[in-house]
C-alpha positions in Angstrom: 0.0 0.0 0.0 2.8 2.4 0.9 4.6 1.6 -2.4 1.4 2.2 -4.4 0.9 5.5 -2.6 4.5 6.5 -3.4 4.2 5.6 -7.0 0.8 7.5 -7.2 2.4 10.6 -5.7 5.3 10.4 -8.0 3.0 10.0 -11.1 0.9 12.9 -9.9 3.9 15.1 -9.5 5.1 14.1 -12.9 1.7 14.8 -14.4 1.7 18.3 -12.8 5.1 19.0 -14.3 3.9 17.9 -17.7 0.7 20.0 -17.5 2.7 23.0 -16.5 5.0 22.5 -19.4 2.1 22.1 -21.8 0.4 25.2 -20.4 3.5 27.4 -20.6 3.2 28.2 -24.4 -0.3 29.3 -23.9 0.7 31.7 -21.1 3.5 33.1 -23.3 1.4 34.9 -25.8 3.3 37.7 -27.5 2.7 41.1 -25.9 3.1 44.7 -27.3 5.4 46.7 -25.1 5.3 50.0 -26.9 4.1 51.7 -30.1 6.2 54.6 -31.6 5.8 56.9 -34.7 8.7 58.9 -35.9 8.3 61.6 -38.6 11.5 62.2 -40.5 12.1 64.6 -43.5 12.2 61.8 -46.1 10.1 59.1 -44.4 7.8 58.1 -41.5 8.8 55.3 -39.3 6.3 53.1 -37.4 7.8 50.9 -34.6 6.0 48.1 -32.8 8.0 46.8 -29.8 7.1 43.3 -28.5 8.4 40.8 -26.0 8.9 38.1 -28.8 10.0 38.1 -32.4 6.8 38.6 -34.5 5.7 36.9 -37.7 4.1 39.5 -39.9 2.3 40.4 -43.1 2.3 44.0 -44.3 0.3 45.4 -47.2 -1.4 48.5 -48.5 -5.0 49.3 -49.4 -6.5 52.3 -51.2 -9.7 54.4 -50.8 -9.0 55.3 -48.1 -5.2 54.9 -48.1 -4.2 52.4 -45.4 -1.2 50.2 -44.3 -2.3 46.9 -42.8 -0.1 44.9 -40.5 -1.2 41.3 -39.6 0.4 39.5 -36.6 -0.3 36.4 -34.6 -2.8 36.9 -31.8 -1.2 39.3 -29.4 -1.9 40.9 -26.0 -2.2 44.7 -26.4 -1.5 47.4 -23.8 -3.7 50.4 -23.1 -5.4 51.8 -26.2 -3.1 53.5 -28.6 -5.7 54.9 -31.0 -5.2 58.5 -31.7 -1.4 58.3 -32.2 -0.3 60.0 -35.4 2.7 61.7 -37.0 4.1 62.2 -40.5 2.2 60.2 -43.1 0.2 58.4 -40.4 -3.1 60.1 -39.5 -4.3 57.5 -37.0 -3.9 53.9 -36.0 -6.2 51.1 -34.7 -5.5 47.6 -33.6 -7.4 44.6 -32.4 -8.4 41.0 -33.1 -9.2 40.4 -36.8 -9.7 36.6 -36.8 -9.4 34.1 -34.0 -5.7 33.7 -34.7 -4.7 37.0 -36.1 -4.3 40.5 -34.7 -4.3 43.5 -37.0 -2.9 47.0 -37.0 -4.4 49.5 -39.4 -2.5 52.7 -40.1 -4.7 55.4 -41.7 -2.5 57.4 -44.0 -2.7 61.1 -44.8 -2.2 60.3 -48.5 -0.7 57.7 -50.7 2.5 56.3 -49.3 4.9 53.6 -50.4 6.3 50.8 -48.2 9.9 51.8 -48.2 11.1 49.0 -46.0 9.8 46.5 -43.4 12.3 44.7 -41.1 12.8 43.4 -37.5 15.4 44.3 -34.9 16.4 41.8 -32.2 16.5 43.0 -28.5 19.3 45.3 -27.6 20.0 48.5 -25.6 17.2 47.7 -23.2 14.6 47.4 -26.0 12.7 44.3 -27.0 11.9 42.8 -30.4 11.0 45.5 -32.9 8.9 45.4 -36.1 9.8 48.5 -38.1 7.7 49.8 -41.0 9.1 52.7 -43.0 6.8 54.7 -45.3 7.6 57.4 -47.9 5.3 59.7 -49.8 4.2 58.7 -53.3 1.4 59.6 -55.7 -1.9 57.8 -56.4 -0.8 56.4 -59.7 2.4 54.8 -58.2 0.4 53.6 -55.2 -2.2 51.8 -57.3 0.4 50.4 -59.7 2.7 48.8 -57.1 1.4 48.8 -53.5 -1.9 47.0 -53.8 -0.2 43.8 -55.1 2.8 44.1 -52.8 2.9 42.1 -49.6 5.9 42.0 -47.3 5.8 38.8 -45.3 8.2 37.4 -42.7 10.0 34.1 -43.1 8.0 32.6 -40.3 4.5 32.1 -41.6 1.4 33.6 -40.0 -1.5 31.3 -39.1 -4.0 31.0 -41.9 -6.5 33.8 -42.0 -9.9 32.3 -41.0 -13.0 34.1 -42.1 -15.9 34.6 -39.7 -17.5 31.3 -39.1 -21.2 31.3 -40.0 -23.7 30.3 -37.3 -24.9 26.7 -37.3 -28.1 26.2 -39.3 -31.3 26.0 -37.4 -32.1 22.5 -36.0 -35.1 21.2 -37.9 -36.9 20.1 -34.7 -36.5 23.5 -33.1 -39.5 25.5 -34.2 -38.8 28.5 -32.1 -38.1 31.8 -33.9 -34.4 32.6 -34.4 -33.2 36.0 -33.2 -29.8 37.1 -34.5 -28.1 39.7 -32.3 -25.3 41.8 -33.9 -22.9 43.7 -31.6 -21.6 46.5 -33.8 -18.0 46.9 -34.6 -15.3 44.9 -32.7 -11.7 43.9 -32.9 -9.6 46.3 -34.9 -12.7 48.5 -35.4 -13.5 50.3 -32.2 -16.5 52.2 -33.6 -17.3 55.6 -32.1 -15.4 56.8 -29.0 -17.2 58.6 -26.2 -16.3 61.7 -24.3 -14.6 59.6 -21.5 -12.9 57.2 -24.0 -15.7 54.6 -24.0 -15.5 52.3 -27.1 -18.7 51.7 -29.0 -17.6 48.1 -29.6 -17.5 47.4 -25.8 -20.9 49.0 -25.1 -22.5 47.2 -28.0 -21.2 43.8 -26.9 -22.3 44.3 -23.3 -25.9 45.2 -24.5 -25.9 42.3 -26.9 -24.9 39.8 -24.2 -27.6 41.2 -21.9 -30.2 40.7 -24.7 -29.0 37.2 -25.4 -29.3 36.2 -21.8 -32.8 37.6 -21.5 -34.0 35.9 -24.6 -32.5 32.6 -23.7 -33.9 32.7 -20.2 -37.4 33.2 -21.7 -37.0 29.9 -23.5 -39.1 31.3 -26.4 -36.2 31.9 -28.9 -33.2 30.4 -30.5 -30.5 33.0 -30.2 -27.5 33.5 -32.4 -24.7 36.1 -32.0 -22.7 37.5 -34.9 -19.9 37.9 -32.4 -19.6 37.0 -28.7 -16.2 38.5 -28.1 -14.0 41.4 -29.2 -13.3 40.4 -32.8 -13.8 42.0 -36.2 -16.7 40.7 -38.5 -17.1 42.3 -42.0 -20.5 43.8 -42.6 -21.5 41.4 -45.3 -20.6 38.5 -43.1 -22.9 39.8 -40.4 -26.1 39.6 -42.4 -24.9 36.4 -44.1 -24.6 34.8 -40.6 -28.2 35.7 -40.0 -29.3 34.2 -43.3 -27.3 31.0 -42.9 -28.7 30.6 -39.4 -32.2 30.8 -40.7 -32.8 34.0 -38.8 -36.3 35.4 -38.3 -35.1 38.7 -36.9 -31.8 40.6 -37.0 -31.0 43.3 -34.4 -27.8 45.3 -34.7 -26.8 47.3 -31.6 -24.7 50.4 -31.7 -24.0 53.7 -29.8 -23.7 57.1 -31.5 -21.7 60.3 -31.2 -22.5 63.8 -32.4 -20.5 67.1 -32.7 -23.0 68.6 -30.3 -22.6 67.3 -26.8 -26.2 68.1 -26.0 -27.9 65.6 -28.2 -29.1 62.4 -26.6 -31.6 59.6 -26.9 -32.1 56.2 -28.6 -33.1 55.7 -32.2 -34.0 52.9 -34.5 -33.0 52.6 -38.2 -34.3 50.4 -41.1 -33.0 50.1 -44.6 -33.9 52.5 -47.4 -32.3 53.9 -50.5 -33.4 57.3 -49.5 -32.3 58.5 -46.1 -34.9 60.1 -43.9 -32.7 63.0 -43.1 -29.1 64.2 -43.5 -28.1 62.9 -40.1 -29.4 59.4 -41.0 -27.4 59.5 -44.2 -24.3 60.6 -42.4 -24.6 57.9 -39.8 -25.1 55.2 -42.5 -22.0 56.5 -44.4 -20.0 56.3 -41.2 -21.2 52.8 -40.3 -20.7 51.5 -43.8 -17.0 52.4 -43.4 -16.5 49.7 -40.8 -14.9 47.3 -43.3 -12.5 50.0 -44.4 -11.6 50.6 -40.7 -10.9 46.8 -40.3 -8.5 46.8 -43.2 -10.8 45.0 -45.7 -10.2 45.5 -49.4 -13.5 47.0 -50.6 -12.6 47.3 -54.3 -14.6 44.2 -55.4 -17.5 45.2 -53.2 -18.0 48.9 -53.7 -21.6 48.4 -54.9 -22.4 46.6 -51.7 -21.5 49.6 -49.6 -22.3 52.6 -51.8 -25.4 51.4 -53.7 -28.2 49.8 -51.6 -30.5 48.3 -54.3 -34.0 47.4 -53.1 -35.8 45.0 -55.4 -39.1 43.2 -55.2 -37.6 40.3 -53.2 -37.1 42.6 -50.3 -40.5 44.2 -50.1 -42.0 41.9 -47.5 -38.7 41.9 -45.5 -38.6 45.7 -45.5 -42.3 45.9 -44.4 -41.6 43.5 -41.5 -38.5 45.4 -40.6 -40.4 48.7 -40.4 -43.2 47.1 -38.5 -40.8 45.8 -35.8 -39.0 49.1 -35.7 -42.3 50.9 -34.9 -43.0 48.4 -32.1 -39.5 48.9 -30.8 -39.9 52.7 -30.7 -43.0 52.3 -28.7 -41.4 49.9 -26.3 -38.2 51.8 -25.8 -40.1 55.0 -25.4 -41.7 53.7 -22.3 -38.3 53.0 -20.7 -35.6 55.4 -22.0 -35.2 58.8 -23.6 -35.6 58.7 -27.4 -34.2 60.9 -30.2 -36.8 63.0 -32.0 -38.1 61.3 -35.1 -37.0 58.1 -33.6 -37.6 55.7 -36.5 -35.2 56.7 -39.3 -34.2 55.3 -42.7 -30.8 55.0 -44.5 -28.7 52.7 -46.6 -27.0 50.7 -43.9 -25.0 47.8 -45.5 -25.5 45.6 -42.4 -29.3 45.7 -42.9 -29.1 44.5 -46.5 -30.4 40.9 -46.1 -33.3 40.4 -48.5 -34.8 37.6 -46.4 -34.3 38.5 -42.7 -36.2 41.5 -41.2 -33.5 43.8 -39.8 -33.1 46.9 -37.6 -30.2 48.9 -36.3 -30.6 50.3 -32.8 -28.5 53.3 -31.6 -28.9 52.9 -27.8 -27.8 56.5 -27.2 -25.1 59.2 -27.6 -21.6 58.7 -26.1 -20.8 62.3 -26.9 -23.3 63.4 -24.2 -21.4 63.0 -20.9 -24.5 62.3 -18.9 -25.9 59.8 -21.3 -22.6 58.1 -21.7 -22.5 57.5 -18.0 -26.0 56.0 -18.1 -25.1 53.8 -21.0 -22.4 52.1 -19.0 -24.8 51.3 -16.1 -26.5 48.0 -15.5 -29.8 49.8 -14.8 -29.9 51.4 -18.3 -28.8 48.2 -19.9 -31.7 46.4 -18.3 -34.2 49.1 -19.5 -33.0 48.8 -23.1 -33.0 45.0 -22.8 -36.6 44.9 -21.4 -37.7 47.2 -24.2 -36.1 44.9 -26.9 -37.6 41.7 -25.4 -41.0 43.2 -25.1 -41.0 44.4 -28.8 -39.6 41.0 -29.9 -42.4 39.2 -28.1 -45.0 41.5 -29.6 -43.5 41.1 -33.1 -43.6 37.3 -33.1 -47.0 37.1 -31.4 -48.3 39.2 -34.3 -46.6 37.0 -36.9 -48.1 33.9 -35.2 -51.6 35.4 -35.2 -51.3 36.4 -38.9 -50.2 33.0 -40.0 -52.8 31.2 -38.0 -55.7 33.0 -39.7 
C-alpha cells in the first residue's frame, strides 16, 4: 500500500510538471510593449516593440489609403488609438480573426512601403517590427502597392473568415433572433467623451439581450460575435441568413458634434435617407470594413449602392413594423431621439430575407448619457424594451399565419 501511494504521488507530481510545461506556451502569448511613430524629413517610421519576435504580413489598401499589419494573436497594452505623425493620421489595432491581430495605419495620403524589417532585442529594448513609409502619388500607389505584400519568413496562421452560425435545428420550431454587436476587434466604432469604445458597449448590451431571450425559452439566439473580434459587414447579415434568422437586431452607440444631443433611435433600410443625419450615420457605419482593413474594391456596390428589389418588399415591411414596435417599447423606458424611426442605406441591414433593424442605444458624446449607457440599470431598461417588442412582433406573426 505504501509503495502504491509513493508511486501514485510520483506519477501525480510528474503529471503536474507535464501539465505546467504544456500550459507554458499558452501563457507566453506575445505582448506589445510600446508603439512609436517617428516623422523624418524623407520618411515616416512606425515601430511596434514586442516581447517576442513577430511573424508579420504588411500590405497597403486604397480608398482610403491604409497600411495593414497582420500579426499572430497578441496581447495589447492600453489603447493606442489617436497616435499620429508624419504620413500616419491615426492607428487602430485589435483581433481580426481568432488567430490574427491586425494594426491599421490610416494614411494622410498615398505612401509607399519603403522597408519592413525586424530588430532583435538590444540596448534595453525588445523585439521591434519597423515599417518605413515614404510619400508617393496615387498612380504609383495603385500600380505597385496594392499587389505588394511583405511577409516574414515565419508564416502567420491561416486567415480564417468569420464562421457562420450553425443552421437551425429542424426540430427547433422557435423563432431565431440574431443579435449583432456593432464593430469589434480592430474597429472600435465611435469613442465617447470619456474614452468609452462603442464596440465594448454594443457587446455588453448584446450579451444582456442574449441572456434575457435565452432565459425566456421562447427563442433560439445567435450572436454574430460574442467577443472582441472583427466581423465584416457582409458576413454579419450572411450569418443571419445561414442561421435561418427570423429577426436581426444590430446594436450600436452614437456620437455627435453637439454634446447636448441624446436619446435612442431605430433605423431600417432605405435607398433614400430620412434626413441628412441618418445619411451621415449610414455612411459612417458603412466604413466599418475599411476601418478593419478589408479591401473594398470588389464590393464597392455593396457599400455605396443599396438596391432594393421586389424580393425585399416583404422583408422591409416586416423590418419597419418591428421598428415601430421597438420605438413604442423603448419610449416607455428610456429617452428617445426626435423622429426616432429613421431610414438610411446601412449595409449591415441589406439581407433580402431577414427582417433587420439597427438600434442606436444613445449618444456617447453626451457626458450624462454616456455615464448612463455604462450602467446595468440602463442596460436592463433597453433589454426589457427589446424583449417586449420582440415578443410582440412574433406574437403578431403567429396570429397572422394562424388565420
